[in-house]
Legacy VTK file of the C-alpha trace (Angstrom):
# vtk DataFile Version 3.0
C-alpha trace
ASCII
DATASET POLYDATA
POINTS 95 float
91.883 119.660 -6.941
90.865 117.411 -9.779
87.162 117.138 -10.748
85.230 114.163 -12.046
81.922 115.081 -13.743
79.131 112.561 -14.266
75.865 113.106 -15.993
72.834 112.824 -13.703
69.894 112.181 -16.078
66.423 112.859 -14.784
63.021 112.413 -16.370
59.712 113.511 -14.754
59.642 110.317 -12.628
63.215 109.207 -11.814
66.930 109.816 -12.223
70.190 107.843 -13.029
73.771 108.617 -12.884
75.735 107.643 -15.970
78.977 105.863 -14.979
81.516 103.739 -16.872
81.291 100.155 -15.709
84.968 100.061 -15.426
84.871 102.639 -12.682
82.388 100.542 -10.698
84.822 97.657 -10.888
87.716 99.858 -9.836
85.745 101.098 -6.840
84.893 97.415 -5.977
81.141 97.952 -6.114
80.258 96.370 -9.473
78.538 93.487 -7.754
76.738 95.606 -5.159
74.628 97.617 -7.747
71.026 96.579 -7.810
68.879 95.481 -10.822
66.971 98.826 -10.425
69.861 100.281 -12.294
70.515 99.719 -16.015
73.359 99.061 -18.419
74.045 99.609 -22.082
77.391 98.603 -23.337
80.127 99.622 -21.046
77.947 102.263 -19.340
75.843 101.753 -16.211
72.998 104.085 -15.272
72.739 103.994 -11.493
69.371 104.405 -9.949
69.062 107.409 -7.820
67.671 105.923 -4.543
69.935 102.959 -3.925
72.797 102.791 -6.253
73.704 106.473 -6.572
74.474 106.852 -2.865
76.499 103.572 -3.016
78.551 105.131 -5.882
79.030 108.418 -4.071
80.114 106.954 -0.813
82.592 104.529 -2.572
83.934 107.396 -4.810
84.506 109.800 -1.901
86.178 107.050 0.202
88.577 106.032 -2.528
89.024 109.309 -4.467
89.181 111.835 -1.638
91.454 114.080 -3.824
88.807 114.320 -6.561
85.908 116.604 -6.593
82.728 114.793 -7.535
80.428 116.901 -9.787
76.948 115.652 -10.876
75.870 117.512 -14.097
72.018 117.417 -14.125
70.350 116.718 -17.398
66.626 117.008 -17.438
64.549 115.202 -20.186
60.924 114.316 -20.743
61.649 110.862 -22.190
64.754 108.900 -21.786
65.599 105.457 -23.360
67.347 104.337 -20.110
64.214 102.486 -18.899
64.473 100.316 -22.028
68.148 99.259 -21.377
68.971 95.973 -19.774
68.722 95.803 -15.998
72.078 95.877 -14.355
73.539 92.309 -13.956
73.948 91.457 -10.268
75.498 88.116 -10.410
79.004 87.502 -9.517
81.033 85.310 -11.971
81.464 81.643 -10.996
84.845 80.941 -9.574
86.171 77.428 -10.520
88.893 75.638 -8.663
LINES 1 96
95 0 1 2 3 4 5 6 7 8 9 10 11 12 13 14 15 16 17 18 19 20 21 22 23 24 25 26 27 28 29 30 31 32 33 34 35 36 37 38 39 40 41 42 43 44 45 46 47 48 49 50 51 52 53 54 55 56 57 58 59 60 61 62 63 64 65 66 67 68 69 70 71 72 73 74 75 76 77 78 79 80 81 82 83 84 85 86 87 88 89 90 91 92 93 94
């Protein structure tokens, strides 16, 4: 079985899963992620209470043959809280 490993970054108050934004699009959840998550460049940092379970459920449903591994990283201070909130808006569709 293949394995996909993602960093689960935790500070003393909260945690976020580091995920490529492209994968969120592939899973079809890029517009379901809340603004409690953050983004820097092409990487999303999914908030542990709402968006991490969303990701896990979508990943397991669509990648059943891949083992999901969360590699915990504990830090005292993380710059994640200073990143931009995750954009929740869908692009406008023009006819």
